[in-house]
C-alpha positions in Angstrom: -25.3 5.6 14.4 -26.6 4.7 10.1 -25.5 1.8 8.9 -24.5 3.3 5.7 -23.2 -0.2 3.1 -24.2 0.7 0.1 -22.0 2.8 -2.4 -22.6 4.9 -5.1 -19.6 5.6 -7.7 -19.4 8.5 -10.1 -16.8 9.4 -12.6 -16.0 12.8 -12.7 -12.6 14.8 -14.2 -9.6 16.0 -11.9 -10.9 19.5 -11.6 -14.1 18.3 -10.8 -12.8 16.5 -7.8 -10.5 19.3 -6.5 -13.6 22.0 -6.6 -15.3 19.2 -4.7 -13.1 18.3 -2.6 -12.0 22.1 -1.4 -15.9 22.6 -1.3 -16.0 19.6 1.2 -12.9 21.1 3.0 -14.3 24.3 2.9 -17.7 23.4 4.9 -15.5 21.3 6.9 -17.3 17.6 6.1 -15.7 15.0 4.9 -16.0 14.5 0.9 -19.0 11.5 1.4 -20.5 14.0 3.4 -20.8 16.5 1.4 -22.0 15.0 -1.8 -24.3 13.0 -0.1 -25.8 16.4 1.5 -25.6 18.4 -1.9 -27.5 14.9 -3.5 -30.1 15.1 -0.8 -31.1 19.0 -1.2 -29.0 20.3 1.5 -26.9 23.0 0.4 -23.9 23.5 3.3 -22.2 26.7 3.5 -19.0 28.6 2.6 -19.3 28.2 -0.9 -17.5 30.6 -2.5 -18.3 32.3 -5.8 -18.7 30.7 -9.5 -16.5 32.8 -10.3 -13.5 31.3 -8.2 -14.1 28.0 -9.9 -14.5 29.9 -13.1 -11.2 31.5 -13.0 -9.7 28.2 -11.4 -11.3 26.5 -14.2 -9.3 28.3 -16.9 -5.7 27.8 -15.4 -6.3 24.5 -14.9 -7.4 24.4 -18.9 -4.1 26.2 -19.7 -1.8 24.2 -17.6 -3.4 21.3 -19.8 -2.3 23.0 -23.3 1.6 24.1 -22.2 4.5 21.6 -22.3 4.7 19.2 -19.7 7.2 21.0 -18.0 5.8 24.3 -18.2 2.0 22.4 -17.7 3.3 20.6 -14.3 4.4 23.9 -12.9 1.2 26.0 -14.2 -1.0 23.6 -12.2 1.1 23.6 -9.3 0.7 27.1 -8.9 -3.3 26.4 -9.8 -3.5 24.1 -6.8 -1.8 26.6 -4.7 -4.0 29.0 -5.9 -6.5 26.6 -5.0 -6.2 25.9 -1.9 -5.4 29.7 -1.0 -8.8 31.1 -2.6 -11.0 27.6 -1.1 -9.1 25.2 1.1 -9.2 27.6 4.7 -7.1 24.5 6.4 
């Protein structure tokens, strides 16, 4: 087993983290393993089309621009949609 002791920290938006987490889950990989493979030039299988993410981004954008109570409901619906389209588990 490899001795991975060095970390790499990056900053992402909430939406970006959701995307990457869902992609990792879709591929059956941990977030760390998914990011490691992508960074090293591998392309794990199971990627949904870019258009799926474009639509989810737009829904997130709408939620962020709504009144807090409506935005919370829209964000929750967007998460459900994201799980249905990408989650798979």
